C-alpha positions as a LaTeX table, in Angstrom:
\begin{tabular}{lrrr}
\hline
Residue & $x$ (\AA) & $y$ (\AA) & $z$ (\AA) \\
\hline
Met1 & 132.06 & 112.51 & 104.19 \\
Asp2 & 134.89 & 112.94 & 106.83 \\
Asp3 & 132.51 & 111.13 & 109.16 \\
Val4 & 132.55 & 108.09 & 106.31 \\
Ala5 & 136.63 & 108.64 & 105.54 \\
Ala6 & 137.24 & 108.51 & 109.08 \\
Ala7 & 134.87 & 105.42 & 109.92 \\
Ala8 & 136.79 & 103.34 & 106.78 \\
Gly9 & 139.96 & 104.49 & 108.30 \\
Val10 & 140.82 & 106.45 & 104.86 \\
Thr11 & 141.09 & 109.95 & 103.39 \\
Lys12 & 138.17 & 111.88 & 102.12 \\
Pro13 & 139.80 & 112.03 & 98.08 \\
Thr14 & 139.75 & 108.13 & 98.78 \\
Val15 & 136.08 & 108.22 & 99.78 \\
Tyr16 & 135.39 & 110.56 & 96.94 \\
Ala17 & 137.69 & 108.51 & 94.14 \\
His18 & 135.45 & 105.29 & 95.22 \\
Phe19 & 132.41 & 106.62 & 95.08 \\
Gly20 & 132.52 & 109.71 & 93.13 \\
Ser21 & 129.97 & 112.50 & 94.96 \\
Lys22 & 127.93 & 112.19 & 97.64 \\
Asp23 & 124.79 & 111.20 & 95.91 \\
Ala24 & 126.68 & 108.10 & 94.99 \\
Leu25 & 127.83 & 107.18 & 98.35 \\
Phe26 & 123.94 & 107.27 & 99.82 \\
Thr27 & 122.51 & 105.57 & 97.06 \\
Gln28 & 124.98 & 102.67 & 97.25 \\
Leu29 & 123.88 & 102.68 & 101.02 \\
Leu30 & 120.13 & 102.36 & 100.35 \\
His31 & 120.73 & 99.64 & 97.96 \\
Glu32 & 123.03 & 97.66 & 99.97 \\
Arg33 & 120.74 & 98.07 & 103.11 \\
Leu34 & 117.26 & 97.96 & 101.39 \\
Gly35 & 118.32 & 96.23 & 97.75 \\
Tyr36 & 116.84 & 92.85 & 99.28 \\
Leu37 & 113.54 & 93.82 & 99.62 \\
Asp38 & 112.99 & 93.56 & 96.08 \\
Glu39 & 113.95 & 89.73 & 96.16 \\
Leu40 & 111.96 & 88.84 & 99.66 \\
Pro41 & 110.57 & 85.13 & 98.56 \\
Leu42 & 107.04 & 84.78 & 98.34 \\
Ala43 & 105.47 & 81.26 & 99.23 \\
Pro44 & 104.67 & 79.32 & 96.12 \\
Val45 & 101.24 & 79.43 & 95.36 \\
Thr46 & 99.58 & 76.04 & 94.14 \\
Gly47 & 95.54 & 77.08 & 94.83 \\
Ala48 & 93.66 & 79.77 & 95.64 \\
Ala49 & 93.77 & 78.84 & 99.17 \\
Asp50 & 97.35 & 79.73 & 99.39 \\
Ile51 & 96.87 & 83.56 & 98.16 \\
Glu52 & 96.06 & 85.20 & 101.06 \\
Pro53 & 98.37 & 83.73 & 103.95 \\
Ala54 & 101.07 & 84.26 & 100.74 \\
Leu55 & 100.36 & 87.97 & 100.85 \\
Ile56 & 99.90 & 88.33 & 104.50 \\
Asp57 & 103.08 & 86.50 & 105.08 \\
Tyr58 & 104.86 & 88.72 & 102.31 \\
Gly59 & 103.47 & 92.23 & 103.37 \\
Arg60 & 104.70 & 91.38 & 107.34 \\
Arg61 & 108.22 & 90.58 & 106.05 \\
Arg62 & 108.40 & 93.54 & 103.95 \\
Val63 & 106.73 & 96.01 & 106.58 \\
Asp64 & 109.16 & 94.70 & 109.58 \\
Ala65 & 112.02 & 95.22 & 107.25 \\
Leu66 & 111.25 & 98.86 & 106.77 \\
Leu67 & 110.27 & 99.31 & 109.89 \\
Ala68 & 113.36 & 98.31 & 111.68 \\
Asp69 & 115.40 & 100.33 & 113.21 \\
Thr70 & 118.49 & 100.01 & 110.69 \\
Ser71 & 116.24 & 100.65 & 107.83 \\
Leu72 & 114.00 & 103.37 & 109.24 \\
Gly73 & 117.06 & 106.11 & 110.14 \\
Leu74 & 118.52 & 105.63 & 106.80 \\
Leu75 & 115.09 & 106.07 & 105.05 \\
Arg76 & 114.04 & 109.20 & 107.01 \\
Ala77 & 116.91 & 110.90 & 105.65 \\
Ala78 & 116.28 & 109.48 & 101.94 \\
Ser79 & 112.75 & 111.12 & 102.54 \\
Ala80 & 114.18 & 114.20 & 103.89 \\
Glu81 & 116.58 & 114.48 & 100.88 \\
Gly82 & 113.53 & 113.07 & 98.57 \\
Ile83 & 111.64 & 116.44 & 99.60 \\
Arg84 & 114.63 & 118.81 & 98.85 \\
Arg85 & 115.31 & 116.93 & 95.45 \\
Pro86 & 112.17 & 114.97 & 94.22 \\
Glu87 & 114.02 & 114.16 & 90.68 \\
Trp88 & 116.75 & 112.10 & 92.59 \\
Ala89 & 114.15 & 110.17 & 94.89 \\
Ala90 & 112.06 & 109.55 & 92.26 \\
Thr91 & 115.11 & 107.82 & 90.37 \\
Val92 & 116.74 & 106.02 & 93.81 \\
Met93 & 113.11 & 104.72 & 94.65 \\
Ser94 & 112.43 & 103.06 & 91.25 \\
Ser95 & 115.52 & 101.47 & 91.82 \\
Leu96 & 114.56 & 99.98 & 94.60 \\
Gly97 & 111.27 & 97.79 & 92.81 \\
Thr98 & 109.24 & 94.72 & 93.54 \\
Ser99 & 109.83 & 92.53 & 90.40 \\
Glu100 & 110.00 & 89.42 & 92.59 \\
Phe101 & 106.27 & 90.39 & 93.64 \\
Glu102 & 105.05 & 91.06 & 90.00 \\
Gly103 & 106.40 & 88.06 & 88.81 \\
Trp104 & 104.58 & 86.35 & 91.59 \\
Leu105 & 101.38 & 88.09 & 90.49 \\
Glu106 & 102.36 & 86.96 & 86.96 \\
Ala107 & 102.37 & 83.68 & 87.66 \\
Ala108 & 98.73 & 83.57 & 89.98 \\
Val109 & 97.20 & 85.16 & 86.82 \\
Ser110 & 99.02 & 82.43 & 84.54 \\
Ala111 & 97.51 & 79.74 & 87.23 \\
Gly112 & 93.96 & 81.96 & 86.91 \\
Leu113 & 94.16 & 82.78 & 90.52 \\
Leu114 & 93.91 & 86.40 & 90.31 \\
Ala115 & 93.20 & 88.48 & 87.20 \\
Ile116 & 95.26 & 91.07 & 86.76 \\
Glu117 & 96.12 & 93.14 & 83.59 \\
Ser118 & 99.33 & 94.71 & 84.79 \\
Pro119 & 101.24 & 93.01 & 88.05 \\
Asp120 & 103.74 & 96.13 & 88.06 \\
Glu121 & 100.69 & 98.22 & 88.71 \\
Ala122 & 99.12 & 96.35 & 91.07 \\
Ala123 & 102.36 & 95.73 & 92.79 \\
Glu124 & 102.66 & 99.69 & 93.31 \\
Leu125 & 98.94 & 99.84 & 94.92 \\
Phe126 & 99.38 & 96.73 & 97.15 \\
Trp127 & 102.73 & 98.34 & 98.54 \\
Ala128 & 101.02 & 102.40 & 98.73 \\
Gln129 & 98.06 & 100.76 & 100.30 \\
Leu130 & 100.59 & 99.49 & 103.22 \\
Glu131 & 103.30 & 101.66 & 103.21 \\
Gly132 & 100.56 & 104.23 & 103.29 \\
Ala133 & 99.38 & 102.84 & 106.39 \\
Leu134 & 102.18 & 101.37 & 107.96 \\
Phe135 & 105.27 & 103.07 & 106.66 \\
Phe136 & 104.95 & 106.84 & 105.47 \\
Pro137 & 103.26 & 108.06 & 109.15 \\
Val138 & 106.29 & 106.59 & 111.34 \\
Val139 & 108.68 & 107.94 & 108.58 \\
Val140 & 108.07 & 111.64 & 108.94 \\
Gly141 & 107.32 & 111.49 & 112.77 \\
Met142 & 103.43 & 111.54 & 112.58 \\
Thr143 & 103.12 & 108.02 & 114.09 \\
Pro144 & 104.93 & 105.37 & 116.54 \\
Val145 & 105.91 & 102.52 & 115.17 \\
Pro146 & 102.98 & 100.25 & 115.00 \\
Thr147 & 103.08 & 97.44 & 117.32 \\
Pro148 & 103.23 & 93.74 & 115.33 \\
Asp149 & 99.33 & 93.28 & 116.17 \\
Glu150 & 98.39 & 96.41 & 114.68 \\
Arg151 & 101.08 & 95.69 & 111.77 \\
Gln152 & 99.14 & 92.62 & 111.13 \\
Arg153 & 95.60 & 93.55 & 111.13 \\
Val154 & 96.31 & 96.20 & 108.72 \\
Ile155 & 98.17 & 93.79 & 106.39 \\
Gly156 & 95.12 & 91.47 & 106.86 \\
Ala157 & 92.50 & 94.13 & 105.84 \\
Ser158 & 94.75 & 95.62 & 102.95 \\
Val159 & 95.29 & 91.73 & 101.56 \\
Arg160 & 91.82 & 91.06 & 101.48 \\
Leu161 & 90.99 & 94.58 & 99.59 \\
Phe162 & 93.79 & 93.71 & 97.08 \\
Leu163 & 92.20 & 90.23 & 96.53 \\
Arg164 & 88.68 & 91.38 & 96.28 \\
Ala165 & 90.08 & 94.06 & 93.37 \\
Tyr166 & 91.93 & 91.28 & 91.66 \\
Ala167 & 89.78 & 88.14 & 92.34 \\
Ala168 & 89.89 & 85.62 & 89.29 \\
Asp169 & 86.55 & 84.64 & 89.93 \\
Gly170 & 84.78 & 88.16 & 89.79 \\
Pro171 & 83.58 & 90.22 & 92.32 \\
Ser172 & 84.15 & 88.12 & 95.51 \\
Trp173 & 86.86 & 86.78 & 97.34 \\
Arg174 & 86.61 & 83.71 & 99.94 \\
Pro175 & 89.61 & 83.70 & 101.85 \\
Gly176 & 90.94 & 80.42 & 102.36 \\
Arg177 & 92.06 & 80.57 & 106.25 \\
Thr178 & 90.10 & 83.28 & 107.71 \\
Gly179 & 86.97 & 81.92 & 107.72 \\
Arg180 & 85.46 & 84.86 & 106.56 \\
Thr181 & 82.87 & 84.52 & 103.30 \\
Glu182 & 81.85 & 88.33 & 102.58 \\
Glu183 & 80.70 & 89.05 & 99.77 \\
Arg184 & 81.74 & 92.51 & 97.93 \\
Arg185 & 78.74 & 94.44 & 97.87 \\
\hline
\end{tabular}
């Protein structure tokens, strides 16, 4: 708090008067730096061929934002604090949702392009797969930041797996622009 007060050119009591606590300041910082992730726009979907490229683009932009230097240090600090205080982490992380993505999924379901019973659960699973493969190992220092090519490979595979699980036409998904026509067996 001393460093924050000095950087802001105010006294420590002023910082506490404004934020109330270290937790409130840290949570505000997380929301200012990462809150926009919930509102990343997704390309409109007019047909089945639009879904895969839209999800790949969206996944890439969100993963790139999480792995940016400006986010990574803050998220490492939040992860360390979350290990110490899981209830705090659950509260903070639940406030950084994916409502824009859930709305997009609902629109794709309404258009008959995806078959999803619970868009919020599907969104959680989508991000668990991407973040589990590309983000969390970096946050805990197990791997270096993946290259753009590595990210693209994992994001593409994750999107195809997601689409196989939620295909509106049953057990197969025929990606629109990759040229693949694999059947789920």
